[in-house]
PDB file of the backbone (N, CA, C, O) and the ligand in Angstrom, with CONECT records:
HET     ZN  A 101       1
ATOM      1  N   MET A   1     -16.860 -11.824 -18.582  1.00  0.00           N
ATOM      2  CA  MET A   1     -16.179 -10.811 -17.790  1.00  0.00           C
ATOM      3  C   MET A   1     -14.949 -10.299 -18.532  1.00  0.00           C
ATOM      4  O   MET A   1     -14.121 -11.079 -19.002  1.00  0.00           O
ATOM      5  N   LYS A   2     -14.846  -8.992 -18.629  1.00  0.00           N
ATOM      6  CA  LYS A   2     -13.659  -8.401 -19.268  1.00  0.00           C
ATOM      7  C   LYS A   2     -12.701  -7.845 -18.229  1.00  0.00           C
ATOM      8  O   LYS A   2     -11.489  -8.051 -18.304  1.00  0.00           O
ATOM      9  N   THR A   3     -13.268  -7.132 -17.250  1.00  0.00           N
ATOM     10  CA  THR A   3     -12.392  -6.566 -16.231  1.00  0.00           C
ATOM     11  C   THR A   3     -12.954  -6.845 -14.838  1.00  0.00           C
ATOM     12  O   THR A   3     -14.165  -6.913 -14.624  1.00  0.00           O
ATOM     13  N   LEU A   4     -12.023  -7.002 -13.912  1.00  0.00           N
ATOM     14  CA  LEU A   4     -12.357  -7.169 -12.495  1.00  0.00           C
ATOM     15  C   LEU A   4     -11.553  -6.139 -11.716  1.00  0.00           C
ATOM     16  O   LEU A   4     -10.340  -6.025 -11.889  1.00  0.00           O
ATOM     17  N   THR A   5     -12.232  -5.396 -10.865  1.00  0.00           N
ATOM     18  CA  THR A   5     -11.555  -4.468  -9.959  1.00  0.00           C
ATOM     19  C   THR A   5     -12.079  -4.721  -8.565  1.00  0.00           C
ATOM     20  O   THR A   5     -13.288  -4.824  -8.359  1.00  0.00           O
ATOM     21  N   ILE A   6     -11.177  -4.822  -7.605  1.00  0.00           N
ATOM     22  CA  ILE A   6     -11.565  -4.952  -6.198  1.00  0.00           C
ATOM     23  C   ILE A   6     -10.988  -3.758  -5.452  1.00  0.00           C
ATOM     24  O   ILE A   6      -9.776  -3.542  -5.452  1.00  0.00           O
ATOM     25  N   ILE A   7     -11.859  -2.986  -4.818  1.00  0.00           N
ATOM     26  CA  ILE A   7     -11.407  -1.885  -3.963  1.00  0.00           C
ATOM     27  C   ILE A   7     -11.661  -2.324  -2.526  1.00  0.00           C
ATOM     28  O   ILE A   7     -12.791  -2.284  -2.040  1.00  0.00           O
ATOM     29  N   VAL A   8     -10.598  -2.741  -1.858  1.00  0.00           N
ATOM     30  CA  VAL A   8     -10.741  -3.445  -0.583  1.00  0.00           C
ATOM     31  C   VAL A   8     -11.389  -2.574   0.485  1.00  0.00           C
ATOM     32  O   VAL A   8     -12.326  -3.009   1.153  1.00  0.00           O
ATOM     33  N   GLN A   9     -10.893  -1.333   0.653  1.00  0.00           N
ATOM     34  CA  GLN A   9     -11.401  -0.522   1.766  1.00  0.00           C
ATOM     35  C   GLN A   9     -12.873  -0.151   1.572  1.00  0.00           C
ATOM     36  O   GLN A   9     -13.568   0.145   2.543  1.00  0.00           O
ATOM     37  N   ASP A  10     -13.343  -0.165   0.343  1.00  0.00           N
ATOM     38  CA  ASP A  10     -14.750   0.146   0.066  1.00  0.00           C
ATOM     39  C   ASP A  10     -15.627  -1.113   0.073  1.00  0.00           C
ATOM     40  O   ASP A  10     -16.851  -1.010  -0.014  1.00  0.00           O
ATOM     41  N   ASN A  11     -15.012  -2.297   0.175  1.00  0.00           N
ATOM     42  CA  ASN A  11     -15.755  -3.556   0.038  1.00  0.00           C
ATOM     43  C   ASN A  11     -16.598  -3.550  -1.234  1.00  0.00           C
ATOM     44  O   ASN A  11     -17.782  -3.887  -1.228  1.00  0.00           O
ATOM     45  N   GLN A  12     -15.943  -3.154  -2.322  1.00  0.00           N
ATOM     46  CA  GLN A  12     -16.638  -3.075  -3.606  1.00  0.00           C
ATOM     47  C   GLN A  12     -15.878  -3.906  -4.639  1.00  0.00           C
ATOM     48  O   GLN A  12     -14.659  -3.800  -4.774  1.00  0.00           O
ATOM     49  N   VAL A  13     -16.628  -4.730  -5.359  1.00  0.00           N
ATOM     50  CA  VAL A  13     -16.081  -5.488  -6.478  1.00  0.00           C
ATOM     51  C   VAL A  13     -16.751  -4.974  -7.737  1.00  0.00           C
ATOM     52  O   VAL A  13     -17.976  -4.868  -7.795  1.00  0.00           O
ATOM     53  N   TYR A  14     -15.955  -4.656  -8.743  1.00  0.00           N
ATOM     54  CA  TYR A  14     -16.457  -4.161 -10.026  1.00  0.00           C
ATOM     55  C   TYR A  14     -16.175  -5.212 -11.083  1.00  0.00           C
ATOM     56  O   TYR A  14     -15.034  -5.640 -11.253  1.00  0.00           O
ATOM     57  N   ILE A  15     -17.200  -5.621 -11.784  1.00  0.00           N
ATOM     58  CA  ILE A  15     -16.994  -6.469 -12.951  1.00  0.00           C
ATOM     59  C   ILE A  15     -17.531  -5.712 -14.154  1.00  0.00           C
ATOM     60  O   ILE A  15     -18.692  -5.307 -14.192  1.00  0.00           O
ATOM     61  N   ASP A  16     -16.657  -5.533 -15.135  1.00  0.00           N
ATOM     62  CA  ASP A  16     -16.979  -4.716 -16.304  1.00  0.00           C
ATOM     63  C   ASP A  16     -17.537  -3.355 -15.877  1.00  0.00           C
ATOM     64  O   ASP A  16     -18.438  -2.811 -16.515  1.00  0.00           O
ATOM     65  N   GLY A  17     -16.989  -2.823 -14.794  1.00  0.00           N
ATOM     66  CA  GLY A  17     -17.340  -1.480 -14.340  1.00  0.00           C
ATOM     67  C   GLY A  17     -18.568  -1.391 -13.455  1.00  0.00           C
ATOM     68  O   GLY A  17     -18.929  -0.302 -13.008  1.00  0.00           O
ATOM     69  N   ILE A  18     -19.220  -2.527 -13.193  1.00  0.00           N
ATOM     70  CA  ILE A  18     -20.436  -2.508 -12.372  1.00  0.00           C
ATOM     71  C   ILE A  18     -20.076  -2.866 -10.928  1.00  0.00           C
ATOM     72  O   ILE A  18     -19.635  -3.984 -10.660  1.00  0.00           O
ATOM     73  N   PRO A  19     -20.263  -1.920  -9.990  1.00  0.00           N
ATOM     74  CA  PRO A  19     -19.873  -2.171  -8.603  1.00  0.00           C
ATOM     75  C   PRO A  19     -20.950  -2.904  -7.813  1.00  0.00           C
ATOM     76  O   PRO A  19     -22.143  -2.649  -7.981  1.00  0.00           O
ATOM     77  N   ARG A  20     -20.516  -3.815  -6.954  1.00  0.00           N
ATOM     78  CA  ARG A  20     -21.429  -4.448  -6.001  1.00  0.00           C
ATOM     79  C   ARG A  20     -20.697  -4.623  -4.681  1.00  0.00           C
ATOM     80  O   ARG A  20     -19.475  -4.763  -4.643  1.00  0.00           O
ATOM     81  N   ALA A  21     -21.464  -4.612  -3.603  1.00  0.00           N
ATOM     82  CA  ALA A  21     -20.882  -4.728  -2.262  1.00  0.00           C
ATOM     83  C   ALA A  21     -20.518  -6.181  -1.970  1.00  0.00           C
ATOM     84  O   ALA A  21     -21.372  -7.067  -1.994  1.00  0.00           O
ATOM     85  N   VAL A  22     -19.237  -6.407  -1.694  1.00  0.00           N
ATOM     86  CA  VAL A  22     -18.735  -7.735  -1.358  1.00  0.00           C
ATOM     87  C   VAL A  22     -17.765  -7.561  -0.184  1.00  0.00           C
ATOM     88  O   VAL A  22     -16.967  -6.624  -0.168  1.00  0.00           O
ATOM     89  N   ASP A  23     -17.836  -8.459   0.788  1.00  0.00           N
ATOM     90  CA  ASP A  23     -16.929  -8.376   1.935  1.00  0.00           C
ATOM     91  C   ASP A  23     -15.488  -8.665   1.493  1.00  0.00           C
ATOM     92  O   ASP A  23     -15.176  -9.771   1.052  1.00  0.00           O
ATOM     93  N   CYS A  24     -14.628  -7.673   1.615  1.00  0.00           N
ATOM     94  CA  CYS A  24     -13.224  -7.809   1.194  1.00  0.00           C
ATOM     95  C   CYS A  24     -12.285  -7.772   2.387  1.00  0.00           C
ATOM     96  O   CYS A  24     -11.090  -7.524   2.223  1.00  0.00           O
ATOM     97  N   SER A  25     -12.808  -8.016   3.595  1.00  0.00           N
ATOM     98  CA  SER A  25     -12.004  -7.796   4.796  1.00  0.00           C
ATOM     99  C   SER A  25     -10.821  -8.752   4.918  1.00  0.00           C
ATOM    100  O   SER A  25      -9.922  -8.509   5.724  1.00  0.00           O
ATOM    101  N   LYS A  26     -10.800  -9.830   4.139  1.00  0.00           N
ATOM    102  CA  LYS A  26      -9.664 -10.755   4.217  1.00  0.00           C
ATOM    103  C   LYS A  26      -8.495 -10.308   3.340  1.00  0.00           C
ATOM    104  O   LYS A  26      -7.404 -10.872   3.425  1.00  0.00           O
ATOM    105  N   LEU A  27      -8.715  -9.314   2.511  1.00  0.00           N
ATOM    106  CA  LEU A  27      -7.655  -8.870   1.597  1.00  0.00           C
ATOM    107  C   LEU A  27      -6.831  -7.768   2.260  1.00  0.00           C
ATOM    108  O   LEU A  27      -7.358  -6.975   3.040  1.00  0.00           O
ATOM    109  N   THR A  28      -5.555  -7.724   1.950  1.00  0.00           N
ATOM    110  CA  THR A  28      -4.665  -6.802   2.657  1.00  0.00           C
ATOM    111  C   THR A  28      -4.072  -5.721   1.748  1.00  0.00           C
ATOM    112  O   THR A  28      -3.244  -4.927   2.194  1.00  0.00           O
ATOM    113  N   PHE A  29      -4.488  -5.685   0.484  1.00  0.00           N
ATOM    114  CA  PHE A  29      -3.972  -4.643  -0.401  1.00  0.00           C
ATOM    115  C   PHE A  29      -5.024  -3.557  -0.575  1.00  0.00           C
ATOM    116  O   PHE A  29      -6.106  -3.630   0.007  1.00  0.00           O
ATOM    117  N   TYR A  30      -4.700  -2.554  -1.376  1.00  0.00           N
ATOM    118  CA  TYR A  30      -5.661  -1.471  -1.619  1.00  0.00           C
ATOM    119  C   TYR A  30      -6.623  -1.837  -2.750  1.00  0.00           C
ATOM    120  O   TYR A  30      -7.835  -1.663  -2.627  1.00  0.00           O
ATOM    121  N   ALA A  31      -6.071  -2.343  -3.847  1.00  0.00           N
ATOM    122  CA  ALA A  31      -6.928  -2.634  -5.000  1.00  0.00           C
ATOM    123  C   ALA A  31      -6.319  -3.726  -5.862  1.00  0.00           C
ATOM    124  O   ALA A  31      -5.101  -3.895  -5.924  1.00  0.00           O
ATOM    125  N   LEU A  32      -7.192  -4.454  -6.518  1.00  0.00           N
ATOM    126  CA  LEU A  32      -6.782  -5.398  -7.553  1.00  0.00           C
ATOM    127  C   LEU A  32      -7.390  -4.935  -8.869  1.00  0.00           C
ATOM    128  O   LEU A  32      -8.578  -4.623  -8.944  1.00  0.00           O
ATOM    129  N   GLN A  33      -6.574  -4.895  -9.887  1.00  0.00           N
ATOM    130  CA  GLN A  33      -7.058  -4.589 -11.239  1.00  0.00           C
ATOM    131  C   GLN A  33      -6.730  -5.782 -12.116  1.00  0.00           C
ATOM    132  O   GLN A  33      -5.583  -6.226 -12.164  1.00  0.00           O
ATOM    133  N   TRP A  34      -7.738  -6.305 -12.812  1.00  0.00           N
ATOM    134  CA  TRP A  34      -7.517  -7.500 -13.648  1.00  0.00           C
ATOM    135  C   TRP A  34      -8.181  -7.301 -14.999  1.00  0.00           C
ATOM    136  O   TRP A  34      -9.339  -6.892 -15.081  1.00  0.00           O
ATOM    137  N   ASP A  35      -7.445  -7.589 -16.045  1.00  0.00           N
ATOM    138  CA  ASP A  35      -7.961  -7.511 -17.412  1.00  0.00           C
ATOM    139  C   ASP A  35      -8.041  -8.933 -17.960  1.00  0.00           C
ATOM    140  O   ASP A  35      -7.020  -9.539 -18.284  1.00  0.00           O
ATOM    141  N   ALA A  36      -9.255  -9.457 -18.060  1.00  0.00           N
ATOM    142  CA  ALA A  36      -9.428 -10.861 -18.446  1.00  0.00           C
ATOM    143  C   ALA A  36      -9.025 -11.096 -19.899  1.00  0.00           C
ATOM    144  O   ALA A  36      -8.563 -12.185 -20.240  1.00  0.00           O
ATOM    145  N   MET A  37      -9.193 -10.096 -20.756  1.00  0.00           N
ATOM    146  CA  MET A  37      -8.830 -10.268 -22.153  1.00  0.00           C
ATOM    147  C   MET A  37      -7.309 -10.440 -22.291  1.00  0.00           C
ATOM    148  O   MET A  37      -6.834 -11.249 -23.088  1.00  0.00           O
ATOM    149  N   ALA A  38      -6.571  -9.678 -21.512  1.00  0.00           N
ATOM    150  CA  ALA A  38      -5.104  -9.747 -21.559  1.00  0.00           C
ATOM    151  C   ALA A  38      -4.556 -10.788 -20.592  1.00  0.00           C
ATOM    152  O   ALA A  38      -3.363 -11.091 -20.620  1.00  0.00           O
ATOM    153  N   SER A  39      -5.423 -11.345 -19.725  1.00  0.00           N
ATOM    154  CA  SER A  39      -4.974 -12.242 -18.653  1.00  0.00           C
ATOM    155  C   SER A  39      -3.826 -11.619 -17.866  1.00  0.00           C
ATOM    156  O   SER A  39      -2.813 -12.261 -17.590  1.00  0.00           O
ATOM    157  N   ALA A  40      -4.014 -10.369 -17.518  1.00  0.00           N
ATOM    158  CA  ALA A  40      -2.966  -9.654 -16.794  1.00  0.00           C
ATOM    159  C   ALA A  40      -3.597  -8.633 -15.876  1.00  0.00           C
ATOM    160  O   ALA A  40      -4.695  -8.134 -16.123  1.00  0.00           O
ATOM    161  N   GLY A  41      -2.877  -8.336 -14.814  1.00  0.00           N
ATOM    162  CA  GLY A  41      -3.378  -7.328 -13.896  1.00  0.00           C
ATOM    163  C   GLY A  41      -2.323  -6.990 -12.871  1.00  0.00           C
ATOM    164  O   GLY A  41      -1.164  -7.391 -12.977  1.00  0.00           O
ATOM    165  N   HIS A  42      -2.764  -6.231 -11.863  1.00  0.00           N
ATOM    166  CA  HIS A  42      -1.821  -5.904 -10.798  1.00  0.00           C
ATOM    167  C   HIS A  42      -2.574  -5.592  -9.515  1.00  0.00           C
ATOM    168  O   HIS A  42      -3.768  -5.292  -9.501  1.00  0.00           O
ATOM    169  N   ILE A  43      -1.799  -5.683  -8.437  1.00  0.00           N
ATOM    170  CA  ILE A  43      -2.289  -5.312  -7.119  1.00  0.00           C
ATOM    171  C   ILE A  43      -1.685  -3.958  -6.772  1.00  0.00           C
ATOM    172  O   ILE A  43      -0.498  -3.721  -6.995  1.00  0.00           O
ATOM    173  N   GLU A  44      -2.507  -3.079  -6.228  1.00  0.00           N
ATOM    174  CA  GLU A  44      -2.043  -1.763  -5.798  1.00  0.00           C
ATOM    175  C   GLU A  44      -2.077  -1.686  -4.276  1.00  0.00           C
ATOM    176  O   GLU A  44      -2.976  -2.220  -3.627  1.00  0.00           O
ATOM    177  N   TYR A  45      -1.088  -1.018  -3.735  1.00  0.00           N
ATOM    178  CA  TYR A  45      -1.036  -0.810  -2.294  1.00  0.00           C
ATOM    179  C   TYR A  45      -1.290   0.651  -1.973  1.00  0.00           C
ATOM    180  O   TYR A  45      -0.941   1.537  -2.753  1.00  0.00           O
ATOM    181  N   ALA A  46      -1.889   0.895  -0.844  1.00  0.00           N
ATOM    182  CA  ALA A  46      -2.137   2.269  -0.421  1.00  0.00           C
ATOM    183  C   ALA A  46      -0.865   2.857   0.180  1.00  0.00           C
ATOM    184  O   ALA A  46      -0.069   2.129   0.771  1.00  0.00           O
ATOM    185  N   PRO A  47      -0.668   4.153   0.036  1.00  0.00           N
ATOM    186  CA  PRO A  47       0.455   4.788   0.707  1.00  0.00           C
ATOM    187  C   PRO A  47       0.278   4.703   2.218  1.00  0.00           C
ATOM    188  O   PRO A  47      -0.844   4.759   2.723  1.00  0.00           O
ATOM    189  N   ALA A  48       1.379   4.570   2.930  1.00  0.00           N
ATOM    190  CA  ALA A  48       1.323   4.489   4.389  1.00  0.00           C
ATOM    191  C   ALA A  48       2.458   5.321   4.978  1.00  0.00           C
ATOM    192  O   ALA A  48       3.541   5.414   4.402  1.00  0.00           O
ATOM    193  N   ARG A  49       2.193   5.917   6.125  1.00  0.00           N
ATOM    194  CA  ARG A  49       3.223   6.706   6.812  1.00  0.00           C
ATOM    195  C   ARG A  49       4.227   5.768   7.463  1.00  0.00           C
ATOM    196  O   ARG A  49       3.855   4.830   8.167  1.00  0.00           O
ATOM    197  N   CYS A  50       5.478   6.029   7.224  1.00  0.00           N
ATOM    198  CA  CYS A  50       6.547   5.268   7.856  1.00  0.00           C
ATOM    199  C   CYS A  50       6.638   5.677   9.327  1.00  0.00           C
ATOM    200  O   CYS A  50       6.689   6.868   9.631  1.00  0.00           O
ATOM    201  N   PRO A  51       6.659   4.697  10.251  1.00  0.00           N
ATOM    202  CA  PRO A  51       6.686   5.023  11.684  1.00  0.00           C
ATOM    203  C   PRO A  51       8.015   5.664  12.121  1.00  0.00           C
ATOM    204  O   PRO A  51       8.047   6.368  13.131  1.00  0.00           O
ATOM    205  N   THR A  52       9.077   5.440  11.400  1.00  0.00           N
ATOM    206  CA  THR A  52      10.384   5.961  11.820  1.00  0.00           C
ATOM    207  C   THR A  52      10.559   7.430  11.465  1.00  0.00           C
ATOM    208  O   THR A  52      10.892   8.243  12.328  1.00  0.00           O
ATOM    209  N   CYS A  53      10.340   7.774  10.210  1.00  0.00           N
ATOM    210  CA  CYS A  53      10.673   9.145   9.822  1.00  0.00           C
ATOM    211  C   CYS A  53       9.456   9.894   9.292  1.00  0.00           C
ATOM    212  O   CYS A  53       9.578  11.044   8.868  1.00  0.00           O
ATOM    213  N   ASN A  54       8.286   9.261   9.310  1.00  0.00           N
ATOM    214  CA  ASN A  54       7.046   9.927   8.904  1.00  0.00           C
ATOM    215  C   ASN A  54       6.976  10.224   7.410  1.00  0.00           C
ATOM    216  O   ASN A  54       6.095  10.963   6.969  1.00  0.00           O
ATOM    217  N   CYS A  55       7.880   9.665   6.639  1.00  0.00           N
ATOM    218  CA  CYS A  55       7.776   9.819   5.186  1.00  0.00           C
ATOM    219  C   CYS A  55       6.612   8.958   4.696  1.00  0.00           C
ATOM    220  O   CYS A  55       6.128   8.091   5.423  1.00  0.00           O
ATOM    221  N   ILE A  56       6.179   9.193   3.501  1.00  0.00           N
ATOM    222  CA  ILE A  56       5.086   8.387   2.959  1.00  0.00           C
ATOM    223  C   ILE A  56       5.653   7.290   2.070  1.00  0.00           C
ATOM    224  O   ILE A  56       6.353   7.549   1.091  1.00  0.00           O
ATOM    225  N   ASN A  57       5.330   6.060   2.443  1.00  0.00           N
ATOM    226  CA  ASN A  57       5.802   4.887   1.704  1.00  0.00           C
ATOM    227  C   ASN A  57       4.674   4.317   0.881  1.00  0.00           C
ATOM    228  O   ASN A  57       3.516   4.317   1.299  1.00  0.00           O
ATOM    229  N   LYS A  58       5.022   3.835  -0.285  1.00  0.00           N
ATOM    230  CA  LYS A  58       4.026   3.130  -1.065  1.00  0.00           C
ATOM    231  C   LYS A  58       4.722   1.961  -1.727  1.00  0.00           C
ATOM    232  O   LYS A  58       5.662   2.135  -2.503  1.00  0.00           O
ATOM    233  N   LYS A  59       4.240   0.739  -1.404  1.00  0.00           N
ATOM    234  CA  LYS A  59       4.786  -0.434  -2.074  1.00  0.00           C
ATOM    235  C   LYS A  59       4.471  -0.356  -3.551  1.00  0.00           C
ATOM    236  O   LYS A  59       3.384   0.084  -3.925  1.00  0.00           O
ATOM    237  N   PRO A  60       5.393  -0.770  -4.396  1.00  0.00           N
ATOM    238  CA  PRO A  60       5.111  -0.751  -5.842  1.00  0.00           C
ATOM    239  C   PRO A  60       3.996  -1.729  -6.197  1.00  0.00           C
ATOM    240  O   PRO A  60       3.755  -2.698  -5.477  1.00  0.00           O
ATOM    241  N   ASN A  61       3.330  -1.469  -7.297  1.00  0.00           N
ATOM    242  CA  ASN A  61       2.313  -2.402  -7.777  1.00  0.00           C
ATOM    243  C   ASN A  61       2.930  -3.781  -7.982  1.00  0.00           C
ATOM    244  O   ASN A  61       4.103  -3.920  -8.329  1.00  0.00           O
ATOM    245  N   GLU A  62       2.099  -4.793  -7.754  1.00  0.00           N
ATOM    246  CA  GLU A  62       2.554  -6.170  -7.878  1.00  0.00           C
ATOM    247  C   GLU A  62       1.835  -6.812  -9.064  1.00  0.00           C
ATOM    248  O   GLU A  62       0.605  -6.846  -9.086  1.00  0.00           O
ATOM    249  N   PRO A  63       2.568  -7.314 -10.036  1.00  0.00           N
ATOM    250  CA  PRO A  63       1.910  -7.937 -11.186  1.00  0.00           C
ATOM    251  C   PRO A  63       1.107  -9.170 -10.776  1.00  0.00           C
ATOM    252  O   PRO A  63       1.510  -9.908  -9.877  1.00  0.00           O
ATOM    253  N   VAL A  64      -0.011  -9.385 -11.427  1.00  0.00           N
ATOM    254  CA  VAL A  64      -0.860 -10.550 -11.182  1.00  0.00           C
ATOM    255  C   VAL A  64      -1.068 -11.229 -12.534  1.00  0.00           C
ATOM    256  O   VAL A  64      -1.457 -10.580 -13.505  1.00  0.00           O
ATOM    257  N   ASN A  65      -0.810 -12.531 -12.594  1.00  0.00           N
ATOM    258  CA  ASN A  65      -1.070 -13.215 -13.870  1.00  0.00           C
ATOM    259  C   ASN A  65      -2.026 -14.391 -13.714  1.00  0.00           C
ATOM    260  O   ASN A  65      -2.179 -15.208 -14.622  1.00  0.00           O
ATOM    261  N   ASP A  66      -2.669 -14.465 -12.544  1.00  0.00           N
ATOM    262  CA  ASP A  66      -3.629 -15.542 -12.298  1.00  0.00           C
ATOM    263  C   ASP A  66      -4.737 -14.991 -11.409  1.00  0.00           C
ATOM    264  O   ASP A  66      -4.474 -14.520 -10.302  1.00  0.00           O
ATOM    265  N   VAL A  67      -5.961 -15.049 -11.888  1.00  0.00           N
ATOM    266  CA  VAL A  67      -7.081 -14.481 -11.133  1.00  0.00           C
ATOM    267  C   VAL A  67      -7.745 -15.528 -10.233  1.00  0.00           C
ATOM    268  O   VAL A  67      -8.665 -15.217  -9.476  1.00  0.00           O
ATOM    269  N   THR A  68      -7.264 -16.774 -10.328  1.00  0.00           N
ATOM    270  CA  THR A  68      -7.870 -17.874  -9.571  1.00  0.00           C
ATOM    271  C   THR A  68      -8.050 -17.568  -8.077  1.00  0.00           C
ATOM    272  O   THR A  68      -9.091 -17.907  -7.513  1.00  0.00           O
ATOM    273  N   PRO A  69      -7.056 -16.932  -7.417  1.00  0.00           N
ATOM    274  CA  PRO A  69      -7.251 -16.664  -5.981  1.00  0.00           C
ATOM    275  C   PRO A  69      -8.436 -15.751  -5.683  1.00  0.00           C
ATOM    276  O   PRO A  69      -8.870 -15.654  -4.535  1.00  0.00           O
ATOM    277  N   TYR A  70      -8.957 -15.087  -6.697  1.00  0.00           N
ATOM    278  CA  TYR A  70     -10.035 -14.109  -6.476  1.00  0.00           C
ATOM    279  C   TYR A  70     -11.374 -14.575  -7.033  1.00  0.00           C
ATOM    280  O   TYR A  70     -12.328 -13.802  -7.117  1.00  0.00           O
ATOM    281  N   GLN A  71     -11.432 -15.857  -7.414  1.00  0.00           N
ATOM    282  CA  GLN A  71     -12.682 -16.405  -7.957  1.00  0.00           C
ATOM    283  C   GLN A  71     -13.833 -16.242  -6.967  1.00  0.00           C
ATOM    284  O   GLN A  71     -14.976 -16.030  -7.370  1.00  0.00           O
ATOM    285  N   ALA A  72     -13.528 -16.341  -5.666  1.00  0.00           N
ATOM    286  CA  ALA A  72     -14.595 -16.224  -4.666  1.00  0.00           C
ATOM    287  C   ALA A  72     -15.237 -14.839  -4.725  1.00  0.00           C
ATOM    288  O   ALA A  72     -16.429 -14.693  -4.457  1.00  0.00           O
ATOM    289  N   TYR A  73     -14.449 -13.829  -5.075  1.00  0.00           N
ATOM    290  CA  TYR A  73     -14.981 -12.468  -5.134  1.00  0.00           C
ATOM    291  C   TYR A  73     -15.835 -12.275  -6.386  1.00  0.00           C
ATOM    292  O   TYR A  73     -16.818 -11.535  -6.384  1.00  0.00           O
ATOM    293  N   ILE A  74     -15.427 -12.965  -7.455  1.00  0.00           N
ATOM    294  CA  ILE A  74     -16.235 -12.931  -8.677  1.00  0.00           C
ATOM    295  C   ILE A  74     -17.579 -13.615  -8.405  1.00  0.00           C
ATOM    296  O   ILE A  74     -18.630 -13.120  -8.811  1.00  0.00           O
ATOM    297  N   ALA A  75     -17.531 -14.749  -7.717  1.00  0.00           N
ATOM    298  CA  ALA A  75     -18.763 -15.480  -7.379  1.00  0.00           C
ATOM    299  C   ALA A  75     -19.642 -14.658  -6.443  1.00  0.00           C
ATOM    300  O   ALA A  75     -20.864 -14.633  -6.591  1.00  0.00           O
ATOM    301  N   ALA A  76     -19.016 -13.987  -5.480  1.00  0.00           N
ATOM    302  CA  ALA A  76     -19.793 -13.179  -4.534  1.00  0.00           C
ATOM    303  C   ALA A  76     -20.445 -11.999  -5.252  1.00  0.00           C
ATOM    304  O   ALA A  76     -21.576 -11.624  -4.942  1.00  0.00           O
ATOM    305  N   TRP A  77     -19.732 -11.419  -6.205  1.00  0.00           N
ATOM    306  CA  TRP A  77     -20.299 -10.316  -6.992  1.00  0.00           C
ATOM    307  C   TRP A  77     -21.555 -10.793  -7.719  1.00  0.00           C
ATOM    308  O   TRP A  77     -22.573 -10.101  -7.747  1.00  0.00           O
ATOM    309  N   ALA A  78     -21.464 -12.003  -8.313  1.00  0.00           N
ATOM    310  CA  ALA A  78     -22.571 -12.509  -9.131  1.00  0.00           C
ATOM    311  C   ALA A  78     -23.837 -12.710  -8.306  1.00  0.00           C
ATOM    312  O   ALA A  78     -24.944 -12.625  -8.837  1.00  0.00           O
ATOM    313  N   THR A  79     -23.681 -12.975  -7.013  1.00  0.00           N
ATOM    314  CA  THR A  79     -24.856 -13.224  -6.183  1.00  0.00           C
ATOM    315  C   THR A  79     -25.174 -12.046  -5.265  1.00  0.00           C
ATOM    316  O   THR A  79     -26.128 -12.106  -4.490  1.00  0.00           O
ATOM    317  N   ALA A  80     -24.382 -10.973  -5.347  1.00  0.00           N
ATOM    318  CA  ALA A  80     -24.620  -9.828  -4.464  1.00  0.00           C
ATOM    319  C   ALA A  80     -25.913  -9.121  -4.856  1.00  0.00           C
ATOM    320  O   ALA A  80     -26.219  -8.984  -6.041  1.00  0.00           O
ATOM    321  N   PRO A  81     -26.666  -8.675  -3.860  1.00  0.00           N
ATOM    322  CA  PRO A  81     -27.886  -7.936  -4.165  1.00  0.00           C
ATOM    323  C   PRO A  81     -27.533  -6.627  -4.866  1.00  0.00           C
ATOM    324  O   PRO A  81     -26.565  -5.957  -4.504  1.00  0.00           O
ATOM    325  N   ASN A  82     -28.308  -6.284  -5.844  1.00  0.00           N
ATOM    326  CA  ASN A  82     -27.995  -5.101  -6.628  1.00  0.00           C
ATOM    327  C   ASN A  82     -29.279  -4.435  -7.073  1.00  0.00           C
ATOM    328  O   ASN A  82     -29.673  -4.525  -8.236  1.00  0.00           O
ATOM    329  N   PRO A  83     -29.935  -3.759  -6.125  1.00  0.00           N
ATOM    330  CA  PRO A  83     -31.240  -3.171  -6.430  1.00  0.00           C
ATOM    331  C   PRO A  83     -31.168  -2.217  -7.613  1.00  0.00           C
ATOM    332  O   PRO A  83     -30.230  -1.430  -7.737  1.00  0.00           O
ATOM    333  N   GLY A  84     -32.143  -2.297  -8.453  1.00  0.00           N
ATOM    334  CA  GLY A  84     -32.224  -1.341  -9.557  1.00  0.00           C
ATOM    335  C   GLY A  84     -31.531  -1.787 -10.823  1.00  0.00           C
ATOM    336  O   GLY A  84     -31.597  -1.110 -11.849  1.00  0.00           O
ATOM    337  N   GLU A  85     -30.862  -2.935 -10.753  1.00  0.00           N
ATOM    338  CA  GLU A  85     -30.170  -3.388 -11.965  1.00  0.00           C
ATOM    339  C   GLU A  85     -30.727  -4.753 -12.381  1.00  0.00           C
ATOM    340  O   GLU A  85     -30.907  -5.629 -11.535  1.00  0.00           O
ATOM    341  N   PRO A  86     -30.993  -4.936 -13.646  1.00  0.00           N
ATOM    342  CA  PRO A  86     -31.482  -6.259 -14.076  1.00  0.00           C
ATOM    343  C   PRO A  86     -30.446  -7.336 -13.777  1.00  0.00           C
ATOM    344  O   PRO A  86     -29.246  -7.084 -13.884  1.00  0.00           O
ATOM    345  N   ASN A  87     -30.886  -8.509 -13.412  1.00  0.00           N
ATOM    346  CA  ASN A  87     -29.974  -9.583 -13.031  1.00  0.00           C
ATOM    347  C   ASN A  87     -29.459 -10.274 -14.283  1.00  0.00           C
ATOM    348  O   ASN A  87     -30.020 -11.272 -14.735  1.00  0.00           O
ATOM    349  N   ASN A  88     -28.383  -9.729 -14.836  1.00  0.00           N
ATOM    350  CA  ASN A  88     -27.818 -10.306 -16.053  1.00  0.00           C
ATOM    351  C   ASN A  88     -26.334 -10.584 -15.887  1.00  0.00           C
ATOM    352  O   ASN A  88     -25.557 -10.459 -16.833  1.00  0.00           O
ATOM    353  N   ALA A  89     -25.947 -10.966 -14.666  1.00  0.00           N
ATOM    354  CA  ALA A  89     -24.543 -11.269 -14.411  1.00  0.00           C
ATOM    355  C   ALA A  89     -24.102 -12.493 -15.219  1.00  0.00           C
ATOM    356  O   ALA A  89     -24.700 -13.564 -15.116  1.00  0.00           O
ATOM    357  N   SER A  90     -23.088 -12.326 -15.992  1.00  0.00           N
ATOM    358  CA  SER A  90     -22.552 -13.470 -16.724  1.00  0.00           C
ATOM    359  C   SER A  90     -21.134 -13.177 -17.162  1.00  0.00           C
ATOM    360  O   SER A  90     -20.497 -14.018 -17.796  1.00  0.00           O
TER     361      SER A  90
HETATM  362 ZN    ZN A 101      10.512   6.701   6.404  1.00  0.00          ZN2+
END
């Protein structure tokens, strides 16, 4: 694996750019981007309307230096059904 991307609202996990449907409902951010070669990544948050003044707020990206908390999503990707693609997850 070189890269891992999780798009929470789409319930999609991408490994090396290949998307598969994985339940991401326990995650509270917008996206995770992880570069396994660099052992570095970040979490992205979606913009949200502030209830007080209606301005648009966006939390800054959060650096990630450990992918261990997301191993379950990598495992789920590897076993997710993926019609039309040869089963060569590794
Ligand atoms: Zn505001």
